[in-house]
N, C-alpha and C positions, 0 to 999 in steps of 0.2 A: 502493498502498498505504498503509494504517492507522499511525501510531507510538505510540508505550501513552506518554503522563503520567501522573506523582504531584502531584495536588497536595492537600499537608496544609492542613489545616484548624485554627484553635488554640481551640473548639470542638467538640466531642459532636458528627458529623454525622446526621441526621436519622433514624432508628431506621426508619422506613420501605422506605430503598434498600434494595434489593437489587441481584445478581449479573444484568446484562443489562440493568438502567434504561438510560435514556436518560439521558445529560449533558448540558445547556444552557448556555450563556454569554450575559452582557447585559452588555453595556457601561456603564457609571453615570458620566452625564459630567451633572457640576450638580446630581446628587440626582436627573437625570431617566436611568432607565432607557430602552434603548435595546428592541428584538426581538427574544429571545431566537435565536441560534445554535446550533443540534448539533454538541457534540461527536464524542460517537461515545457505544458503548455502556459501561457500566460492567466492569469485566474482574474488579474485585478491590476490596475496602473494607475497613480497619480502624475503631477509631470517631475515628478521626480523619483519615486517610486516603484517600482515593477513586485509584482505578488507575481511564483506560479511556483504547480509545482516538483517534485525533484524527487526520483526514487532516494531511497534510504540508506541505496548501498551507494549511489554516486555522492564523490566528493561534491566538498561542497563549497559555490566558487566562494576565489579572495581577493582582495583588490586591485592584486596585479593583475587578473585577467581579464580578459578581451569578452565582452557580453554583445554579441548581436542577433539576431531573433530573420523567420524569414513567413511569407504567410503564405496562406491555404489558396496554391490555384487555382484548385475548384471552384474559390466562391470572388478570389479577388482576378478574375479575368475580364476583360476590358475589350468593346473593339467598336467602332462602330457605325450606328447605324444612320441606315437612307438611301437617299438616291445618291449625293456626290461629296465630299467632302471639300473643303478647306482647308490650306495649310499656311504659315506664314515662317519663313524665316529670317532674320534679323542679326544683323552682328554685330557687338558692340565696341567690337573690341578693335584698336589704330594700328595695330598691325596687322600684314598679310594672314587669311586665316584659310586652309581649307576643307574639303565639306567632302568624304574618299565613299559614305555611302550614306541612301536614308532607305526604307523599309517601308513595304507596307504589305495591311493582311483583307486583299479580297475576295471575297467570296457572293451567290447573287444571291439576295433574298427574295425577288419574288419572282417567278414566273408566268 
């Protein structure tokens, strides 16, 4: 049975994090992060505190671990709906910039 832990941060938490997202930790040694380990699902959050479920057998995160999250892609996929789309791209830089690739996903929505 999982435990519930609270992780408090000194900076605001990424606004994309939602309850239900999966929380991971990555142990950082000499500035190098190891492969992320899944902690569990986010059960609640405030601007600086994340509460998540964590297996009792997993080592608790420390203040030097890197904490990250992933979203459930079944619930967080989005695409354009309708018959047309318009895209505007702006470059606010004063130096030359090259655009290497732009992609889109197009599917017929009605016949």
